[in-house]
C-alpha positions in Angstrom: 167.5 141.1 66.0 169.1 141.3 69.4 171.7 138.8 70.4 169.7 138.0 73.7 166.6 137.1 71.8 168.7 134.7 69.7 170.4 133.0 72.6 166.9 132.5 74.3 166.2 129.9 71.5 169.5 128.2 72.0 171.4 129.8 69.0 174.4 132.1 68.4 174.1 134.8 65.8 176.4 132.8 63.5 174.0 129.9 63.6 170.9 131.8 62.7 169.8 131.9 58.9 168.3 135.3 58.5 165.5 135.4 55.9 164.3 138.7 57.3 166.7 141.0 55.6 166.4 140.8 51.7 170.0 140.9 50.9 171.9 139.0 48.2 173.1 135.8 49.9 175.9 135.5 47.4 177.6 138.9 48.4 179.4 140.9 49.1 181.6 140.4 46.1 185.5 139.9 46.6 186.1 143.2 45.0 184.5 144.9 48.0 186.7 143.1 50.5 189.8 143.7 48.4 189.1 147.5 48.5 188.6 147.5 52.2 191.8 145.6 52.7 193.7 148.3 50.8 192.8 150.9 53.3 196.0 152.5 54.9 196.3 154.6 57.9 196.8 157.8 55.9 193.5 157.2 54.2 191.6 158.0 57.4 193.6 161.0 58.2 191.7 163.4 55.8 188.1 164.5 55.5 186.3 162.9 52.7 185.1 164.6 49.5 182.2 166.6 51.1 179.7 166.2 48.1 181.1 162.9 46.7 182.0 164.7 43.5 184.0 161.8 41.9 181.6 159.2 42.9 178.7 161.1 41.5 180.7 161.4 38.2 180.9 157.7 38.1 177.4 157.0 38.9 176.3 159.6 36.3 178.5 157.7 33.7 176.8 154.5 34.6 173.3 155.9 34.2 174.1 158.1 31.1 173.4 161.1 33.0 175.4 164.3 34.3 176.8 164.5 38.0 174.4 167.3 38.5 171.7 164.8 38.2 173.0 162.7 41.1 173.1 163.1 44.8 175.0 160.7 47.1 173.8 159.9 50.7 174.5 157.8 53.8 172.1 155.2 52.9 168.7 155.5 51.5 167.3 156.6 54.9 169.3 159.8 54.7 167.8 160.5 51.2 164.2 159.9 52.5 164.9 162.4 55.2 166.3 164.9 52.8 163.4 164.7 50.4 161.0 165.1 53.5 162.9 168.2 54.8 163.2 169.8 51.5 159.6 169.2 49.9 157.3 168.5 53.0 155.9 171.4 54.6 153.1 172.0 57.1 149.9 170.1 55.9 151.6 168.9 52.6 149.7 165.9 51.3 151.9 162.9 51.3 150.6 159.8 49.3 151.9 156.4 50.5 150.6 152.9 49.4 148.7 151.1 52.1 151.3 148.5 52.6 154.9 149.6 51.9 158.2 150.5 53.3 157.7 152.1 56.7 160.3 155.1 56.6 158.3 157.5 54.3 155.6 158.3 56.9 157.6 159.2 60.0 160.0 161.3 58.0 157.1 163.0 56.3 155.1 163.5 59.7 158.0 165.0 61.3 157.9 167.9 58.7 154.2 168.4 59.2 152.7 166.2 56.4 149.1 165.1 56.1 149.4 161.3 55.2 147.0 159.9 52.8 147.1 156.1 52.1 146.3 154.6 48.8 144.5 151.3 49.2 145.9 148.2 47.8 143.3 145.8 46.5 144.7 142.1 46.9 147.9 143.6 48.4 148.9 145.0 45.0 149.8 148.6 44.0 147.0 150.2 42.1 147.7 153.3 39.9 144.1 154.6 40.0 143.9 154.2 43.8 147.2 156.2 44.1 146.1 159.0 41.5 142.8 159.3 43.2 144.6 160.5 46.5 146.9 163.1 44.7 146.0 166.7 45.0 147.8 169.9 44.4 151.3 170.3 45.7 151.5 166.6 46.9 154.6 164.3 47.4 154.1 160.8 46.2 156.1 157.9 47.6 156.2 154.6 45.5 158.4 151.7 46.3 159.1 149.8 43.1 159.3 146.8 43.3 157.1 147.3 46.4 158.3 146.2 49.8 156.8 143.8 51.3 154.6 142.6 48.5 157.3 142.7 45.6 154.8 143.8 42.9 156.3 146.0 40.2 154.5 149.0 38.5 155.4 149.0 34.7 156.8 152.1 32.8 153.3 152.6 31.5 152.0 152.8 35.1 154.9 155.1 36.2 154.0 157.4 33.2 150.4 157.5 34.4 151.3 158.6 37.9 153.7 161.1 36.4 150.9 162.7 34.3 148.9 163.1 37.5 151.7 164.6 39.5 152.4 167.0 36.5 148.9 168.1 36.5 148.9 168.8 40.2 152.3 170.4 40.6 153.4 167.4 42.7 156.6 165.5 43.3 156.9 161.8 42.4 159.6 159.8 44.5 160.3 156.4 43.3 162.2 154.0 45.6 164.1 151.4 43.7 166.0 149.6 46.5 165.3 146.3 44.8 166.0 147.5 41.3 169.2 145.4 40.7 167.1 142.2 41.0 164.6 143.1 38.2 165.3 141.6 34.8 165.6 144.6 32.2 164.7 147.3 34.6 163.6 150.8 33.6 166.5 153.3 33.4 164.4 156.5 33.9 167.0 158.4 32.1 164.5 159.9 29.6 162.0 161.2 32.3 164.9 162.7 34.3 166.3 164.4 31.4 162.9 165.8 30.5 163.0 167.8 33.7 160.0 166.0 35.4 159.4 166.5 39.1 160.5 163.0 40.0 163.4 161.7 42.2 164.5 158.1 41.8 166.2 156.6 45.0 168.7 153.7 44.8 171.1 151.8 47.0 173.7 149.3 46.7 172.9 147.6 50.1 170.5 144.8 48.9 172.2 143.8 45.7 175.7 143.5 47.0 174.9 142.6 50.6 176.8 145.5 52.1 174.3 147.1 54.8 177.4 148.2 56.8 178.6 150.4 54.0 176.0 153.3 54.3 175.5 154.6 50.7 172.4 155.4 48.7 171.8 157.8 45.8 169.2 159.8 44.1 168.6 160.5 40.4 166.8 163.7 39.5 166.8 166.8 37.3 169.5 169.4 38.2 167.1 171.8 40.1 166.0 169.0 42.5 169.5 167.8 43.1 170.6 171.3 43.9 167.8 171.7 46.5 168.7 168.4 48.0 172.4 169.3 48.3 171.5 172.4 50.2 169.8 170.3 52.9 172.5 167.7 53.1 175.0 167.9 56.0 178.6 168.2 54.9 180.9 165.1 54.7 177.9 162.8 55.0 179.7 159.8 53.4 183.2 158.6 54.3 186.0 158.1 52.1 186.2 154.4 52.5 182.5 153.8 51.6 182.9 156.1 48.5 185.8 154.0 47.4 184.0 150.7 47.9 181.0 151.9 45.7 183.5 152.8 42.9 184.4 149.1 42.7 180.7 148.3 42.1 180.5 150.5 39.1 182.8 148.2 37.1 182.3 145.3 34.5 183.4 142.9 37.3 180.6 144.0 39.7 178.1 143.8 36.6 179.3 140.2 35.9 178.8 139.3 39.8 175.2 140.7 39.6 174.4 138.8 36.3 175.4 135.6 37.8 173.8 136.0 41.2 170.5 137.3 39.6 170.3 134.1 37.6 171.0 132.0 40.5 168.4 133.8 42.7 165.7 133.5 39.9 166.2 129.8 39.9 166.2 129.6 43.6 163.0 131.7 43.9 161.2 129.5 41.5 161.9 126.3 43.4 161.3 128.1 46.8 157.8 129.5 45.6 156.7 126.1 44.3 157.9 124.5 47.5 155.9 126.8 49.7 152.8 126.6 47.6 152.9 123.0 47.7 152.3 123.3 51.5 149.1 125.0 50.7 150.3 128.5 51.5 149.7 131.6 49.3 152.4 133.9 48.1 152.2 137.3 46.7 153.3 138.0 43.0 156.8 139.3 43.6 159.4 140.6 41.1 162.0 141.2 43.9 164.4 138.9 45.7 161.8 138.0 48.4 158.4 136.3 48.8 155.5 137.3 50.9 153.5 134.3 52.4 150.2 134.4 53.8 150.0 132.6 57.3 147.4 132.7 60.1 149.3 134.8 62.4 152.6 136.5 61.4 153.9 137.0 64.9 153.3 133.5 66.1 154.8 132.0 62.9 157.8 134.2 63.3 158.2 132.9 67.0 157.8 129.2 65.9 160.4 129.5 63.0 162.8 131.1 65.4 162.9 127.7 67.4 164.3 126.3 64.1 167.0 128.9 64.0 165.2 130.8 61.2 164.5 134.5 61.2 161.5 135.9 58.8 159.9 139.4 58.7 156.7 139.7 60.6 154.7 142.0 58.1 152.4 143.3 60.9 154.4 146.7 60.8 153.2 146.9 57.0 149.6 146.5 58.0 149.8 142.7 57.1 149.5 140.8 60.3 148.6 137.5 58.3 151.8 137.7 56.4 155.5 137.1 56.7 158.3 138.1 54.1 161.2 135.8 53.3 164.3 136.7 51.5 165.3 134.2 48.7 168.6 132.7 49.9 170.9 129.7 48.8 169.2 126.5 47.9 170.2 124.6 50.9 169.0 127.3 53.1 165.6 127.6 51.4 165.0 123.9 51.9 165.6 124.4 55.6 163.0 127.0 55.7 160.5 124.9 53.7 161.1 121.9 56.1 160.5 124.1 59.0 157.3 125.7 57.4 155.9 122.1 57.0 156.5 121.4 60.7 155.3 124.8 61.8 152.1 125.5 59.8 
């Protein structure tokens, strides 16, 4: 959000509480800041490791895979573009759920895709609706948990889609940007080792609240990673971001996430109850955000801005009657509920 828009409502950026970005409010962990502080002048005098070889090794160890199963990119946006450049050709069918993350479609269209939307009854992912759209040589994008609805496909659901993509010689792309907020998430280790045509996309941005450190990564079989590396520009990820991410592959980082996951689970439970006590409906969300049905998303966002609160207007997701709110600290969540009570 632009600073001029914030000032229009009588606030400074530091006074605004941002519920629109679904980031961990307890991050970043201190280990990230400590690593940045260790940066010396000579550290920026050299080009970084062009293919992030050492970091790929560390991520592979964490996921019980080989470095050849990993690609590191400058955020998930670069990875989405790489996938589109590598696998989407003129008139390639690209299947996208009706209400989901907005970057799959433009990246695919730029490469000549024919976009096919899978409907979402009750704003939930439907495996049968997705599979019905898949034809020969398709690319299927699934956000899991889905953004902005937060619903989660089970391993059984993923297997069902994978069976369809195998049958049609298609590629399944699973976006797991909110993977770290799920309890007991699927690892995908086995389906990757089985050489399936699947690419799993992940990021550290949401879980550790580091959107300024642009790193995402992909998990896939060696053939797909080889193709993606050919499309990737050299030196796409700087040395300092690579070093920062290594600190998040430690037991200390795991402990940080275990603690914050428990806090956010409790915060989310109370926030959901408080919102529903106002007579508002929320979608079933397994992620660190809730999607709320309101009369008019744009107007609700404007009204909440007057209270110094930013929420996500879901009109761009094709849901003009919904807003998305990140789960934040308890005292911040209470301010939102209080403002909603006055607003709606």
